[in-house]
Backbone as JSON, one array per atom type, in Angstrom:
{
  "sequence": "MSSSANKYSVLLPTYNERDNLPIIIWLLAKMFKENNLDYEIIIIDDNSPDGTLEVAKQLQKVYGEQHIVLRPRAGKLGLGTAYIHGIQNATGNFVIIMDADMSHHPKAIPEFIRKQASGDYDIVTGTRYVNGGGVYGWDLRRKLTSRGANFIADLLLNPGVSDLTGSFRLYKKHVLHQIINATVSKGYVFQMEMMVRAKQFNFSVAEVPITFVDRVYGESKLGANEIVGYLKGLWTLFTSV",
  "N": [[0.7, -0.79, -0.02], [0.48, 2.43, -0.7], [0.18, 5.65, -0.72], [0.96, 8.51, -1.77], [-0.02, 11.23, -1.61], [-1.31, 11.56, 0.53], [-1.39, 12.22, 4.19], [-1.01, 10.75, 7.51], [-2.34, 11.42, 10.51], [-2.19, 10.17, 13.94], [-3.61, 10.93, 16.9], [-3.05, 10.04, 19.84], [-4.38, 10.41, 22.95], [-3.22, 10.64, 26.26], [-3.12, 8.84, 29.59], [-1.38, 8.09, 32.3], [0.1, 6.01, 30.86], [2.84, 4.75, 30.45], [3.65, 1.97, 30.34], [2.81, 0.89, 27.95], [2.9, 2.68, 25.83], [5.23, 2.84, 24.64], [5.27, 0.29, 23.25], [2.49, 0.42, 21.5], [3.34, 2.44, 20.2], [5.57, 1.4, 18.5], [3.99, -0.51, 17.14], [2.38, 0.9, 15.74], [4.46, 2.61, 14.03], [6.0, 0.27, 12.62], [3.84, -0.51, 11.03], [2.84, 1.85, 9.52], [5.28, 2.05, 8.28], [5.69, -0.16, 6.91], [3.8, -0.22, 5.34], [4.4, 1.92, 3.61], [3.53, 4.63, 4.17], [2.94, 7.82, 4.65], [3.2, 9.76, 8.23], [2.1, 11.02, 11.14], [2.65, 10.78, 14.7], [0.9, 11.98, 17.07], [1.03, 12.83, 20.86], [-0.62, 13.25, 23.26], [-0.44, 14.02, 26.2], [-1.94, 13.95, 29.67], [-0.54, 15.2, 31.65], [0.52, 12.68, 33.08], [0.98, 11.22, 36.1], [2.71, 8.84, 36.23], [5.01, 8.97, 34.79], [4.6, 8.8, 31.93], [4.95, 11.0, 30.34], [7.77, 11.46, 30.38], [8.55, 8.81, 28.92], [7.41, 9.44, 26.33], [8.86, 11.07, 25.4], [11.46, 10.08, 25.27], [10.79, 7.85, 23.01], [10.35, 10.16, 21.29], [12.95, 10.82, 20.38], [14.28, 8.62, 19.33], [12.31, 7.54, 17.09], [12.08, 10.34, 16.05], [11.23, 13.66, 15.54], [9.62, 14.47, 13.57], [7.63, 12.0, 13.36], [6.94, 11.82, 15.97], [4.9, 14.16, 17.92], [4.78, 15.87, 20.39], [2.71, 16.98, 22.54], [1.93, 17.91, 25.07], [-0.34, 18.25, 28.08], [-1.28, 20.32, 31.22], [-2.98, 19.19, 33.16], [-5.53, 16.54, 33.85], [-7.9, 16.41, 31.51], [-10.11, 15.81, 30.11], [-11.15, 13.3, 27.21], [-12.61, 14.61, 24.96], [-11.42, 17.43, 24.72], [-8.76, 16.89, 24.67], [-8.79, 15.7, 21.91], [-9.17, 18.28, 20.11], [-7.17, 19.98, 21.26], [-5.57, 17.99, 20.2], [-6.11, 17.89, 17.1], [-5.68, 20.26, 16.38], [-2.93, 20.42, 16.1], [-2.49, 18.57, 14.44], [-0.87, 17.76, 11.34], [-1.22, 16.31, 8.95], [-3.73, 15.01, 6.42], [-5.7, 13.35, 6.97], [-6.87, 11.81, 9.66], [-6.58, 9.82, 12.38], [-8.08, 8.13, 15.3], [-7.77, 6.66, 18.42], [-7.28, 4.13, 21.23], [-4.56, 4.49, 22.89], [-4.0, 2.45, 25.16], [-3.61, -0.43, 23.82], [-5.84, -1.82, 23.27], [-6.67, -1.47, 20.73], [-5.58, -2.22, 17.94], [-3.42, -1.18, 15.58], [-2.97, -2.88, 13.16], [-5.0, -3.17, 11.75], [-5.59, -0.32, 10.53], [-4.42, -0.27, 8.05], [-6.78, -1.59, 6.39], [-8.59, 0.27, 7.08], [-8.16, 2.56, 5.8], [-8.13, 1.19, 3.19], [-10.86, 0.98, 2.84], [-11.85, 3.7, 3.16], [-10.8, 4.66, 0.82], [-12.09, 3.1, -1.05], [-14.59, 4.35, -1.24], [-14.66, 7.01, -1.13], [-15.23, 7.69, 1.48], [-15.98, 10.21, 4.27], [-15.75, 9.23, 6.67], [-14.49, 6.52, 8.48], [-15.05, 3.67, 10.4], [-14.44, 1.78, 13.34], [-15.69, -1.27, 13.95], [-17.21, -3.74, 16.51], [-19.21, -5.48, 16.72], [-20.19, -6.53, 14.05], [-19.98, -8.89, 11.67], [-16.65, -10.83, 11.69], [-15.88, -8.88, 13.59], [-15.09, -8.18, 17.36], [-14.72, -9.05, 20.65], [-12.3, -9.17, 23.38], [-11.15, -10.52, 26.66], [-12.66, -9.23, 28.18], [-15.24, -9.46, 30.94], [-18.36, -10.97, 31.68], [-19.89, -9.24, 32.4], [-19.48, -6.65, 31.7], [-19.45, -6.8, 28.66], [-22.2, -7.05, 28.41], [-22.84, -4.84, 29.44], [-21.78, -2.85, 27.49], [-22.57, -4.02, 25.05], [-25.43, -3.4, 25.7], [-25.59, -0.41, 26.23], [-24.81, 0.27, 23.43], [-26.91, -0.91, 22.64], [-29.14, 0.97, 23.32], [-28.37, 3.03, 22.91], [-28.87, 3.23, 20.22], [-31.53, 2.41, 19.54], [-32.7, 4.94, 20.67], [-31.33, 7.32, 19.1], [-30.66, 6.49, 16.61], [-28.0, 6.42, 14.7], [-26.89, 4.76, 12.57], [-24.64, 3.61, 12.63], [-23.04, 0.46, 13.82], [-21.76, 0.34, 15.86], [-21.51, 2.57, 18.39], [-20.2, 3.5, 20.48], [-17.78, 3.06, 20.06], [-14.1, 3.56, 19.5], [-12.33, 3.98, 17.75], [-11.05, 5.17, 14.84], [-11.04, 6.61, 11.51], [-10.99, 9.56, 10.31], [-11.69, 12.35, 7.73], [-9.29, 15.41, 8.04], [-10.58, 17.68, 7.92], [-13.79, 17.22, 8.37], [-13.64, 15.96, 10.87], [-12.71, 18.27, 12.37], [-15.03, 19.74, 11.78], [-16.93, 18.16, 13.19], [-16.27, 18.24, 15.62], [-16.25, 20.86, 16.31], [-18.71, 21.16, 16.83], [-19.72, 19.23, 18.71], [-20.68, 18.86, 22.03], [-20.69, 17.23, 24.16], [-19.11, 15.34, 26.72], [-16.22, 13.85, 28.15], [-16.98, 9.84, 27.86], [-19.0, 10.27, 26.45], [-18.56, 11.71, 24.16], [-17.56, 10.28, 22.05], [-19.51, 9.04, 20.93], [-21.44, 11.23, 20.52], [-20.29, 12.36, 18.35], [-20.63, 10.48, 16.32], [-23.32, 11.06, 15.97], [-23.57, 13.62, 15.23], [-21.93, 13.55, 12.66], [-24.17, 12.29, 11.38], [-26.2, 14.02, 11.47], [-24.92, 15.9, 9.8], [-24.73, 14.7, 7.43], [-22.68, 13.6, 6.67], [-20.52, 10.72, 5.0], [-20.17, 7.36, 6.18], [-18.29, 4.56, 7.06], [-18.17, 1.14, 7.97], [-15.75, -1.01, 9.28], [-14.67, -4.42, 10.31], [-13.5, -4.88, 13.45], [-11.13, -6.02, 16.19], [-11.27, -5.68, 19.62], [-9.39, -5.59, 22.3], [-8.83, -6.1, 25.49], [-7.42, -3.87, 27.92], [-3.86, -4.6, 28.65], [-1.57, -3.62, 30.48], [-2.08, -1.46, 33.16], [-5.11, 0.4, 34.24], [-8.85, 0.09, 33.84], [-10.49, 3.02, 32.5], [-12.77, 2.93, 33.12], [-15.6, 3.35, 34.97], [-18.01, 3.45, 37.66], [-19.13, 6.34, 37.9], [-18.78, 7.04, 35.14], [-20.28, 5.78, 33.57], [-23.02, 6.41, 34.55], [-22.48, 8.93, 33.97], [-22.63, 8.75, 30.85], [-25.07, 7.45, 30.42], [-26.62, 9.79, 31.18], [-25.81, 11.91, 29.33], [-26.51, 10.44, 27.19], [-29.75, 10.87, 26.82], [-29.49, 13.59, 27.01], [-28.47, 14.03, 24.81], [-30.75, 12.44, 23.06], [-32.85, 14.32, 23.42], [-31.87, 16.8, 22.61], [-30.69, 16.75, 19.67]],
  "CA": [[-0.02, 0.3, 0.0], [1.35, 3.66, -0.58], [-0.67, 6.47, -0.87], [2.16, 9.47, -1.35], [-0.53, 12.37, -1.7], [-1.81, 11.64, 1.58], [-0.49, 12.14, 5.19], [-1.91, 10.34, 8.43], [-2.02, 12.0, 11.71], [-2.49, 9.88, 14.81], [-4.08, 11.0, 17.83], [-3.04, 9.22, 21.0], [-4.79, 10.83, 24.01], [-2.95, 9.46, 27.21], [-3.18, 9.14, 30.94], [-0.76, 6.62, 32.76], [0.13, 4.57, 29.93], [4.06, 4.31, 30.4], [4.32, 0.63, 29.82], [1.86, 0.75, 26.98], [2.98, 3.65, 25.07], [6.24, 2.31, 23.42], [4.56, -0.9, 22.3], [1.53, 0.93, 21.01], [3.91, 3.19, 19.07], [6.49, 0.51, 17.78], [3.44, -1.15, 16.29], [1.79, 1.84, 14.78], [5.51, 2.74, 13.05], [5.94, -0.56, 11.65], [2.71, -0.82, 10.15], [3.45, 2.96, 8.42], [6.75, 1.96, 7.35], [5.71, -1.37, 5.92], [2.98, -0.19, 4.23], [5.05, 3.08, 2.71], [2.42, 6.05, 4.43], [3.38, 9.29, 5.52], [2.23, 9.68, 9.18], [2.69, 11.48, 12.51], [1.78, 10.32, 16.07], [0.67, 13.27, 18.3], [0.89, 12.31, 21.89], [-1.68, 14.57, 24.2], [-0.39, 13.62, 27.81], [-2.39, 14.8, 30.57], [0.27, 15.63, 32.99], [0.42, 11.36, 33.9], [1.74, 10.88, 37.63], [3.49, 7.64, 36.31], [6.09, 9.26, 33.81], [4.26, 8.63, 30.69], [5.46, 12.21, 29.39], [9.25, 11.38, 29.81], [8.55, 7.75, 27.86], [6.99, 10.17, 25.21], [10.06, 12.0, 25.1], [12.7, 8.92, 24.69], [10.3, 7.82, 21.85], [10.66, 11.0, 20.16], [14.32, 10.78, 20.08], [13.98, 7.2, 18.51], [11.67, 7.74, 15.85], [12.66, 11.65, 15.26], [10.37, 14.86, 15.59], [8.83, 14.42, 12.25], [6.9, 11.18, 13.73], [6.68, 11.99, 17.14], [4.77, 14.97, 18.11], [4.5, 15.63, 21.65], [1.39, 17.76, 22.85], [1.03, 17.58, 26.7], [-1.62, 19.39, 28.8], [-1.53, 20.67, 32.47], [-3.75, 18.39, 34.12], [-6.29, 15.63, 33.25], [-9.14, 17.66, 30.93], [-10.86, 15.01, 29.44], [-11.1, 13.22, 26.24], [-12.92, 15.62, 24.12], [-10.63, 18.63, 24.99], [-7.54, 16.19, 24.33], [-8.86, 15.53, 20.16], [-9.45, 19.16, 20.2], [-5.78, 19.91, 20.9], [-4.72, 17.18, 18.67], [-6.45, 18.2, 15.65], [-4.95, 21.85, 16.04], [-1.62, 20.43, 15.71], [-2.62, 17.82, 13.17], [-0.45, 18.68, 9.61], [-2.09, 15.42, 7.99], [-5.3, 15.44, 5.86], [-6.76, 12.28, 7.6], [-6.66, 12.02, 11.23], [-6.9, 8.46, 13.09], [-8.16, 8.43, 16.8], [-7.43, 5.23, 18.49], [-6.71, 4.11, 22.44], [-3.19, 4.23, 23.64], [-3.44, 0.74, 25.73], [-3.73, -1.23, 22.65], [-7.2, -2.39, 22.76], [-6.92, -1.15, 19.01], [-4.43, -2.75, 17.08], [-2.78, -0.89, 14.46], [-3.08, -3.56, 12.17], [-6.24, -2.62, 11.19], [-5.47, 0.83, 10.26], [-4.52, -0.3, 6.18], [-8.04, -1.94, 5.86], [-9.38, 1.32, 7.05], [-7.59, 3.29, 4.72], [-8.72, 1.01, 1.81], [-12.34, 1.22, 2.57], [-12.46, 5.13, 3.06], [-10.59, 5.19, -0.62], [-13.11, 2.55, -2.12], [-15.99, 5.25, -1.37], [-14.04, 8.54, -0.65], [-15.89, 8.4, 2.59], [-15.75, 11.09, 4.79], [-15.39, 8.58, 8.02], [-14.48, 5.19, 8.4], [-15.13, 3.73, 11.79], [-14.06, 0.35, 13.39], [-17.22, -1.79, 14.93], [-17.15, -5.02, 17.34], [-20.28, -5.79, 16.78], [-20.45, -7.11, 13.24], [-19.03, -10.4, 11.21], [-15.31, -10.46, 11.74], [-15.4, -8.09, 14.85], [-15.13, -9.04, 18.45], [-14.13, -8.38, 21.73], [-11.62, -10.48, 23.6], [-10.67, -9.74, 27.95], [-13.77, -8.73, 28.87], [-16.03, -10.39, 31.31], [-19.76, -11.4, 30.6], [-20.82, -8.02, 32.86], [-18.8, -5.85, 30.61], [-19.83, -7.3, 27.39], [-23.33, -6.72, 28.49], [-22.75, -3.32, 29.38], [-21.47, -2.44, 26.21], [-23.95, -4.31, 24.17], [-26.66, -2.5, 26.71], [-25.1, 0.92, 26.21], [-24.99, 0.58, 22.16], [-28.7, -0.95, 22.22], [-30.21, 1.83, 24.06], [-28.06, 4.52, 22.07], [-29.14, 3.07, 18.88], [-33.01, 2.93, 19.76], [-32.89, 6.43, 21.05], [-30.34, 8.19, 18.35], [-30.47, 5.75, 15.34], [-27.22, 6.75, 14.17], [-26.78, 4.69, 11.23], [-23.71, 2.81, 12.83], [-23.26, -0.86, 14.55], [-20.84, 0.17, 17.58], [-21.6, 3.9, 18.55], [-19.65, 4.03, 21.57], [-16.21, 2.4, 19.23], [-13.21, 4.78, 19.87], [-11.01, 3.4, 16.5], [-12.25, 5.73, 14.16], [-10.4, 7.61, 10.71], [-11.55, 10.44, 9.22], [-11.09, 13.14, 6.71], [-9.35, 16.29, 8.74], [-11.94, 18.81, 8.05], [-14.56, 16.56, 8.52], [-13.49, 15.92, 12.0], [-13.05, 19.49, 12.67], [-16.68, 20.53, 11.73], [-17.67, 17.63, 14.01], [-15.47, 18.48, 17.18], [-16.91, 22.21, 16.64], [-20.14, 20.99, 16.84], [-19.75, 18.39, 19.73], [-20.65, 19.69, 23.29], [-20.67, 16.16, 25.23], [-18.1, 15.25, 28.01], [-15.82, 12.1, 28.47], [-16.86, 8.9, 27.1], [-20.29, 10.41, 25.79], [-18.08, 12.61, 23.25], [-17.7, 9.52, 21.04], [-20.94, 8.97, 20.71], [-22.41, 12.32, 19.92], [-19.28, 12.52, 17.2], [-21.24, 9.92, 15.49], [-24.67, 11.32, 15.82], [-23.04, 14.98, 14.68], [-21.66, 12.92, 11.37], [-25.35, 11.8, 10.51], [-26.86, 15.38, 11.2], [-23.95, 16.4, 8.76], [-24.76, 13.55, 6.27], [-21.24, 12.97, 6.39], [-20.84, 9.32, 4.68], [-19.68, 6.84, 7.13], [-18.41, 3.17, 6.74], [-17.39, 0.16, 8.99], [-14.72, -2.04, 9.58], [-14.54, -4.79, 11.51], [-12.2, -4.61, 14.55], [-11.12, -6.98, 17.07], [-11.09, -4.82, 20.55], [-8.58, -6.55, 23.22], [-8.75, -5.38, 27.05], [-5.71, -3.7, 27.75], [-2.64, -5.49, 29.5], [-0.93, -3.1, 31.58], [-3.01, -0.14, 33.81], [-6.28, 0.09, 34.59], [-9.38, 0.75, 33.02], [-10.86, 4.3, 33.02], [-14.45, 3.1, 32.7], [-16.28, 3.41, 36.26], [-19.39, 4.18, 37.79], [-19.34, 7.6, 37.47], [-18.61, 7.09, 33.71], [-21.73, 4.76, 33.48], [-23.86, 7.66, 34.8], [-22.23, 10.41, 32.76], [-22.86, 8.06, 29.71], [-26.45, 7.59, 30.29], [-27.17, 11.51, 31.23], [-25.18, 12.63, 27.95], [-27.09, 10.13, 26.17], [-30.62, 11.42, 26.84], [-29.38, 14.84, 26.56], [-28.68, 14.13, 23.06], [-32.03, 12.51, 22.52], [-33.79, 15.46, 23.87], [-31.96, 17.94, 21.68], [-30.36, 16.76, 18.48]],
  "C": [[0.84, 1.08, 0.3], [0.21, 4.69, -1.28], [0.2, 8.13, -0.44], [1.17, 10.89, -1.35], [-1.03, 12.21, -0.41], [-1.08, 11.14, 3.01], [-1.85, 11.99, 6.36], [-1.37, 10.96, 9.8], [-2.78, 11.12, 12.81], [-2.81, 10.75, 15.93], [-4.01, 10.25, 18.73], [-3.03, 10.03, 22.6], [-4.17, 9.88, 25.58], [-2.75, 10.02, 28.61], [-2.4, 8.07, 31.65], [-0.66, 5.3, 32.01], [1.85, 4.39, 29.33], [4.44, 3.13, 29.85], [3.55, 0.72, 28.61], [2.23, 1.19, 25.57], [4.17, 3.35, 24.12], [5.99, 0.63, 22.48], [3.8, -0.64, 21.26], [2.24, 2.16, 19.24], [5.17, 2.76, 18.19], [5.58, -0.26, 16.88], [2.75, -0.28, 15.2], [3.38, 2.26, 13.65], [5.83, 1.45, 12.18], [5.16, -0.62, 10.57], [2.85, 0.5, 9.02], [4.28, 2.42, 7.77], [6.22, 0.79, 6.49], [4.85, -1.23, 4.82], [2.91, 1.38, 3.4], [3.81, 4.08, 3.06], [2.85, 6.88, 5.49], [2.68, 9.23, 6.74], [2.85, 10.78, 10.46], [1.74, 11.04, 13.72], [1.62, 11.59, 16.96], [0.27, 12.4, 19.74], [0.04, 13.3, 22.92], [-1.78, 13.84, 25.47], [-1.15, 14.67, 28.57], [-1.92, 14.85, 31.93], [-0.23, 14.11, 33.96], [1.36, 11.15, 35.06], [2.89, 9.7, 37.14], [4.79, 8.05, 35.06], [5.75, 9.03, 32.43], [4.75, 9.62, 29.78], [6.72, 11.77, 28.84], [9.61, 10.22, 29.06], [8.47, 8.43, 26.42], [8.34, 10.69, 24.53], [11.49, 11.31, 24.49], [12.32, 8.47, 23.51], [10.69, 8.6, 20.74], [12.11, 11.05, 20.01], [14.61, 9.24, 19.22], [13.58, 7.51, 17.25], [11.36, 9.23, 15.29], [11.06, 12.16, 15.57], [9.16, 14.76, 14.48], [7.42, 13.33, 12.46], [6.33, 11.52, 14.71], [6.37, 13.17, 17.58], [4.25, 15.24, 19.41], [3.63, 17.1, 21.66], [0.83, 18.21, 24.58], [0.51, 18.51, 27.32], [-1.48, 19.62, 30.37], [-1.88, 19.82, 33.53], [-4.95, 17.38, 33.05], [-7.61, 16.29, 32.76], [-9.98, 17.02, 30.42], [-10.38, 14.74, 27.76], [-11.29, 14.2, 24.84], [-11.93, 16.65, 23.77], [-9.26, 18.05, 24.24], [-8.15, 16.17, 22.22], [-8.85, 17.12, 19.74], [-7.68, 19.85, 19.91], [-4.94, 19.29, 20.16], [-4.7, 17.62, 17.6], [-5.79, 19.67, 15.32], [-3.41, 21.53, 15.69], [-1.43, 19.32, 14.81], [-1.93, 18.58, 11.91], [-0.9, 16.99, 8.81], [-3.41, 15.71, 7.29], [-6.41, 14.18, 6.08], [-6.04, 12.05, 9.26], [-7.14, 10.2, 11.92], [-7.22, 8.74, 14.92], [-8.31, 7.05, 16.92], [-6.88, 5.11, 20.13], [-5.27, 4.31, 22.43], [-2.78, 2.84, 24.65], [-3.62, -0.22, 25.04], [-4.71, -2.45, 22.66], [-7.47, -2.29, 21.34], [-5.56, -1.47, 18.56], [-4.2, -2.33, 15.74], [-2.64, -1.66, 13.14], [-4.24, -3.43, 11.11], [-6.31, -1.54, 10.02], [-5.47, 1.02, 8.43], [-6.04, -0.96, 5.91], [-9.1, -0.71, 6.01], [-9.46, 2.5, 6.22], [-8.23, 2.73, 3.08], [-10.25, 1.66, 1.64], [-12.56, 2.46, 2.61], [-12.03, 5.24, 1.11], [-11.67, 4.46, -1.61], [-14.65, 3.57, -2.31], [-15.82, 6.78, -1.41], [-15.12, 8.87, 0.55], [-15.23, 9.09, 3.65], [-15.45, 10.38, 6.41], [-15.44, 6.94, 7.88], [-14.28, 4.87, 10.35], [-15.0, 1.89, 12.24], [-15.07, -0.21, 14.48], [-16.78, -3.42, 15.4], [-18.18, -5.95, 16.97], [-21.02, -6.62, 14.82], [-19.62, -8.35, 12.87], [-17.8, -10.31, 11.34], [-14.87, -9.84, 13.01], [-15.77, -8.81, 16.17], [-14.47, -8.17, 19.59], [-13.66, -9.87, 22.77], [-11.11, -9.99, 25.43], [-11.87, -9.63, 28.42], [-14.74, -10.14, 29.57], [-17.29, -10.39, 30.76], [-20.61, -9.75, 31.02], [-20.45, -6.76, 32.01], [-19.17, -5.53, 29.03], [-21.18, -6.59, 27.41], [-23.81, -5.38, 28.94], [-22.64, -2.56, 28.27], [-22.43, -2.46, 25.25], [-25.09, -3.49, 24.6], [-26.49, -0.91, 26.0], [-25.48, 1.2, 24.47], [-26.6, 0.16, 21.7], [-29.45, 0.35, 22.29], [-29.89, 3.47, 23.04], [-28.81, 4.47, 20.6], [-30.91, 2.87, 18.52], [-33.46, 4.08, 20.07], [-32.35, 7.39, 19.52], [-30.44, 7.72, 16.86], [-29.39, 6.33, 14.58], [-26.36, 6.32, 12.95], [-25.34, 3.56, 11.2], [-24.13, 1.48, 13.66], [-22.81, -0.73, 16.08], [-20.85, 1.51, 17.52], [-20.49, 4.09, 19.6], [-17.83, 3.46, 21.34], [-15.5, 3.84, 19.55], [-12.32, 4.31, 18.44], [-11.61, 3.99, 15.23], [-10.9, 6.48, 12.73], [-11.22, 8.7, 9.74], [-10.76, 11.75, 8.36], [-10.7, 14.32, 7.74], [-10.45, 17.38, 9.09], [-12.93, 18.38, 8.44], [-14.39, 16.35, 10.06], [-13.39, 17.21, 12.84], [-14.05, 20.24, 12.7], [-17.31, 19.63, 12.99], [-17.39, 18.01, 15.41], [-16.22, 19.7, 17.47], [-17.98, 22.13, 17.07], [-20.78, 20.18, 18.22], [-19.66, 18.98, 20.93], [-20.37, 18.79, 24.66], [-19.18, 16.04, 25.98], [-17.24, 13.77, 27.99], [-16.55, 11.12, 27.61], [-17.97, 9.03, 25.99], [-19.83, 11.15, 24.17], [-17.86, 11.41, 21.8], [-18.78, 9.44, 20.38], [-21.67, 9.95, 19.94], [-21.57, 12.84, 18.51], [-19.83, 11.92, 15.97], [-22.8, 10.51, 14.86], [-24.72, 12.51, 15.12], [-22.9, 14.52, 12.93], [-23.12, 12.56, 10.62], [-26.26, 13.37, 10.23], [-25.93, 15.92, 9.92], [-24.39, 15.82, 7.26], [-23.23, 13.48, 5.42], [-21.57, 11.57, 5.93], [-19.71, 8.67, 5.9], [-19.3, 5.15, 6.53], [-17.52, 2.58, 7.53], [-16.87, -0.65, 8.69], [-14.68, -2.66, 10.74], [-13.3, -4.83, 12.52], [-12.4, -5.71, 15.71], [-10.8, -6.12, 18.6], [-10.5, -5.75, 21.78], [-8.32, -5.64, 24.47], [-7.38, -4.95, 27.37], [-4.72, -4.41, 28.54], [-1.86, -5.02, 30.72], [-1.99, -1.68, 32.02], [-4.27, -0.36, 33.97], [-6.96, 0.97, 33.99], [-9.88, 1.99, 33.73], [-12.13, 4.2, 33.06], [-15.04, 2.83, 34.21], [-17.62, 3.24, 36.4], [-19.84, 5.39, 37.41], [-19.36, 7.92, 35.72], [-19.78, 6.42, 32.84], [-22.82, 6.14, 33.42], [-23.78, 8.5, 34.04], [-22.85, 10.08, 31.43], [-24.26, 8.05, 29.38], [-27.16, 9.17, 30.43], [-27.08, 11.65, 29.58], [-25.95, 11.74, 26.89], [-28.47, 10.63, 25.95], [-30.47, 12.65, 26.7], [-29.19, 14.86, 24.93], [-29.85, 13.73, 22.41], [-33.0, 13.38, 22.75], [-32.95, 16.69, 22.84], [-30.99, 17.68, 20.6], [-31.15, 16.43, 17.66]]
}
């Protein structure tokens, strides 16, 4: 695969990911090199107390400033504002958002790119809930929680995608910029609202099956507060969009 006219900016928000970051960066760099793709990885660290930023600085020395861009922030300011901060510094015409904890494997990105090119789609989103997709490492409770969250969201919002709460996506940069500017939700609801806004703006969306693997290092940031916030955000979207 080669697409010399395109550049891909990967946004990686991080908080306490010092163990995962070297591995995900190595996988990303390997994938981009093997596919002859121009890229940059923008690390947006929210002042992680575990030293994630120091690890990122060492990775920048290894892979070069043209490929590893550091845009740290002063505190834990949330996922939505991390994307806003990241896209302001992105130089690619395509932007990839994904998790830094290795839940999303970079090997899926070439398929995202092929899918986008096949129909000039504005957005390609990974889905766990079609044939070929899946989730590994979750217990039954968390699987049911995720399925239930997507079912309720689909019932209320009819977003036109099978995995509304997913966070592995490829956007045309100007499309992501427009969607982010219109999105008002915080936390995990941010991802969901982005797909709702995409439908509102009539952007074209394609799906690619992905395998989601639970994090190896560190702790999940999904807790009771996030679930309550999700439900509140869902209701707000239902009554306002």
